[in-house]
N, C-alpha and C positions, 0 to 999 in steps of 0.2 A: 785510781787508773781508770780511765773511760775508753770503752771501745764502741765504735760504731760498725755494725756488720751489715753488709749490703747484699741481699739476695733477691735479684729480681724474678722470682718464680714464686708461684702460689705455696703457701704452707697452710696444712701440713701436706707434706709430699712424701709418699711411702715408697721413695727410693733411695738408693745410698745415699745421695748427696744431701736430702732432706734430713735423713737420720744423721748423717755426720754433722750437720750444721747444728741442730738443735742440741745433740749430745755435747758437742763442743761448747757451746755458749752457756748451758746448763753448769757444767764444770768451771768454767772460767768465773761465773758468777758466784758459785759457790766458795771461790778462793778470793772473792773480794773485789772483783772487776765490776765496774758498772757497765752494763751492755745494753746499748739500743740496738734492735734488730729491724731493719727495714726490710719489708718482704711485700710482694704483691698478695691481695687477699684470695683466700682459699676457702673451701669448704670445710668448717670443723676447726677445732681448737689447734693452735698452732704448735703447741707441747704435747707430748703424750700424756695421756689420763686427763687432758684439759687442765693442767696446773702448770701456770706459767711461774718459773722459778723466781724466788725474791732476787733481786738485783737485775733481772732483764725486762725490758720494756719493748714490747713488740709493736711496731708501726706499720700499719697496713698502707702502701701506695699504689694505687691502680696502674697498669700497663696498658690499660684499654682507652681508646676515645670512640665516640659513636661517629661516623661520616656517611652521609647519605643512606642512613638505614642499616649500616653495616658496622660492625665491630672491627676495630684495626687494634692489633696487639703488637707491642713492640718494647724492647727493653729501652730502647732510645726515649719512649714515652715515659718510662719508669724513670729513667735518669733526669728528663726535664722536670718532673714534679718533684724529684728528690732534691733539686738545687736550693729549694727554699731552706732545706733543712741543712745542707751542707755549708751555707753561707753564714750560718750562726754557730758552727762548731767551736768550741774552746781550742785554743791554739796547741794544748797538750794533748788533745784527743788523738786517738789512733783510729784508722779506717780501714778495714779489712774486706777484702772482696776476693772470690774465686772465679768470677766470670771475666774474661780476657777482655771481651768488647766494653763492658762497663767500666773495668780497670783503665781502658785506654780513654775513655770519654773524661774519667776523673783527671788522667794525666795532662790531657789538652786543656781542660778548663779550669781546674782546680790544682795547679802543679805545687801548691804550697802544702797540700795535704800530707799528713804522716801516715803514708799508704802502706800497708802490708798485703802483698798479693800471694794467693795460695794456689799452687799449681798441682792440678790434678792430671795432668796430660801436657803435651807438648802440641800446641794447637796447629803450629805449622806442618806437622806430620800428620794430622788428622782431618785437616779440611781437603775438599777436593783440589786437585792440582790448579785449576784455575784460579782459585783464592789463595795459593800459597804466598805469592809475593806480598801481597797485601797484609796477610796475616803475619809474616815474617816481620814487617815493618811495625806493625801494631804491637805484637808480642814483644819485640825487641825494645821498643819504647817504654813499656810496663816495666821490664826487667831494669832497665837503666835508671828509671825514675823511682821505684819502690825503696822504700826504706829498708824493707827486708823482703825476701822470697822464701816462702815454705813451699817444700815439695813433699808430696805424699809418699814417695819412695825414693831409694837410691837411683833407680833406674831413671825416674823422672828428672833428678837433679843432674845425673851424668848427661842425659840427652839435652837439656837445657844449655849446659855449658859447651856441648859439642855444636849445636845448631847456631849459638851466639857465642862465638868466641871473643867478641869484643866486650861481652858483659863482665864488668870487672868485680862483681859480687860473688858469693857463694851461697846457693840455696842451702836452708837449713831442713834438713830431712825430719819430718814428724808424722809418722804414720797414723792411720785411722785406728779404731779401738773397739771395745766391747765392755758391756756392763757384765762385769763377771759374777755368775749365780753363786751364792754364798754356799749353797749344798746342791747336789745332784742325786738322783735316785739310783739305787744299783742297776747298772745296766746288764742285759741279759747276754753275757759274752757266751754262753753256750749256744746260742742261736743267731750268731752272726748273720748268717745269710737271710734272716727274715728282719733284718733292722738296717737297712742301707739306705741312706737319705741325701738328697739334693735339695737345697733351699736357695732361692734367688731369682734373678731376672732371668728371661727367657730371649735375651738378645742373642744374635748369631754367635758372637765372640765367646759368650758365656760356654758354649759346648754342649748344650742340653742334647741338641741332635746327635752328637757323637755318643752320649751316654744312652740314648733310645737304640742307636744302633748296636752298642754293646750288651743291651738286654737280651739280644737274639742270640747270645753266646753264653748266657748265664741262667742255664736250667736250674731249676730249685730255690732260686733266689727271689726275694720281694724287695722291688725299688720304690721308695715312695719320692716323688718329685713334687716340690711345693713352689707356686709361683705361676706367673702368666695367667692367661685366661682361657675360656672355653674355645675361643678360635684357635689360639696357639696349641692348645692340646690336641685338637682334632687335626690340624694340619701336620704336627709331629707324628701322630699314629699313621696318617695316610702316607707320610714319606719314609717311614721306617719299615724294614723287615718284619714278620710276625713275632712278637717278643717270646723267648723262650722263659724269661723271668716273669713273675707277676708284677704288673705295674698299677701303682697306685698314684695317681694325677689330681693334686690338689689346687685350688686356686690361691692367690695372694692371701695370706692371712695376717692379721693383726700382729705386730712385732712379739708380744708376750706369747702369743700360741706358738709362733715360730720357733721361740727359744725352747718352749716346752716340748716341741717335737723333736728338737735337737737333742735335749736331755736325755729323751728316751731311747735315742738312736745309738746304734755301736760304730758304724762306718760311715762317713761323710765324704761326699765325691765333690772336688773341685776341678771340673774338666775344662778350663779356658782353652780356647785356642790360641795359637800363636800369632794372632792378629795385632794390629797396631795398639789397640786399646788395651790389650793384656799387657803389654810391656810397661804401662805407667800405672796399673791398678795398685792400690793398697786394698785389697779386698776386705770389706767389712765381714762378709761371710766365712772368710777364713778366720778370722779373729772370733767369730761367734762360734764356729765349728770348735776352735781351740777351747774356747771358754765353757762350752758344753761337754767337754771331755770325750770328743768323738776321735776315733782312730781316722786319720784322712788319707784318701787316695787323691793324688793331685798331678796336674799337669806339670812336666818339669820345665819351668819357665823361671827366668831370673827375678822377676817380681815376687814369685813365692819363695824361691830359695834364699831370697832376703830375709824371709821370716823362719822358715823351717829348716833345720840342718838335715843332713842326709838321711839319718836313721829316724826322723821325726814324721815322715810320710811315706807311703808307698807310691812311688814315682812312676809315670809313664809318659811316652812321648806324646806331645800334644797334638789333636787332631787325628789322632788315630784309634778309632773305636775298639780294634781288636786288641790293641796295647792296654786299652782301658780295661777291657774284660779281663786280660790276663793279670793285671794288676790287682784287681779285684780278688780273682781267685786265689793269687799268691796269699793275699792278706787273710782270706777266709780259710786258708789251710793251716793258719797259725794264730789261733785264737789268743794264745798267751802273749805273742808279740804285738798283737793289736791292742790288748788291754794294757800293756806296758806303754805303748805309743800313746794311748789316751792319757795316761797320768802324766807322760812328759809334756804333752802339749797343754794340757791343762793347767800344769805349773809355770809353763812359759807364758800363758796368756796374763798372767798378772803383770808383765812389763807392757802389755798393750791395752791397758783399760783407757776408758775416756777420762777418768780421774788423771792418769798418768799424762794423756794427751794434754789435759788442761793445765797441768803444772808446768809442762815443756813451753807451751805458749805464753804462758804468765811471765815465766823466767826470761824467755826471748824478749817480750815487751818492756819488761823492767831493765834488761841489760842495753835495750836501746834508748831508753829514755835519758 
């Protein structure tokens, strides 16, 4: 089986979508799929540790041109250069893409391709209002012509069906995953208050500002926040009340270092706000929290409830810092429950590994062939 994965962004990309793509393709290759990965050139090796997996061929395609002394960057440029490769694809090859505009170009100019579209959001909901009509037409055409549509969450699949009632297919839900650590160090459950962590992006919808607000209500605690940059850290400090908790703010770290920090932590916080982005997320950090055996304090959102049962997290109303602080205080008061929660989510993480994701994708493609 041959898969051509189109990713019109630079790799490596230390964001969730870059991690998701490289891990997914690694697992597909390990299961015998021959993968060609078309990507924009980046700084550094495409795959972690600089080792390209056997069975994967990265192909760099520039998305830039020089015009009148200026560099112009566009996914359309990437597509026009990609066409040479597309014209010579074997008839049985699969083409997979998660960028809706690129998928729409494929549908328009290469309608015969065996296209798999991977939906990580419903773009008609997330673009500005002035662009919604065009996006509905574009996204609808992609759904109509794709041989298969993969949704990262049940929420995404449900919303696609609601926005596009004429779509006759049924999205297949395949969440993101984690590389499950084989062993974890013993966590200091007797000092929960000193081992609370957040790791991830600092986008507004991630709710880091709410966690900073909650820190004013958590005397005697230590909160470690990993991600963002110095400017984001400073802005959050200036916009937040004086913390009663001790704050340790760290920049983005290499993925293996983040996992080591999570493995040493007792409680991990997922403070997503009730924004449109949170409705469709399949948060890699949630799976990493689970794999690292952290007790989890989480926003009560459908996209997270898809993964965790009621007793597998301490829940709070999203977007409410006081509720977040109260949830942390409840869990801190019951270290035994936190430890049991840790064991439950660690065991459950085995259902959501990157290997499992690769198996589901490979089975889907085999069934379509």
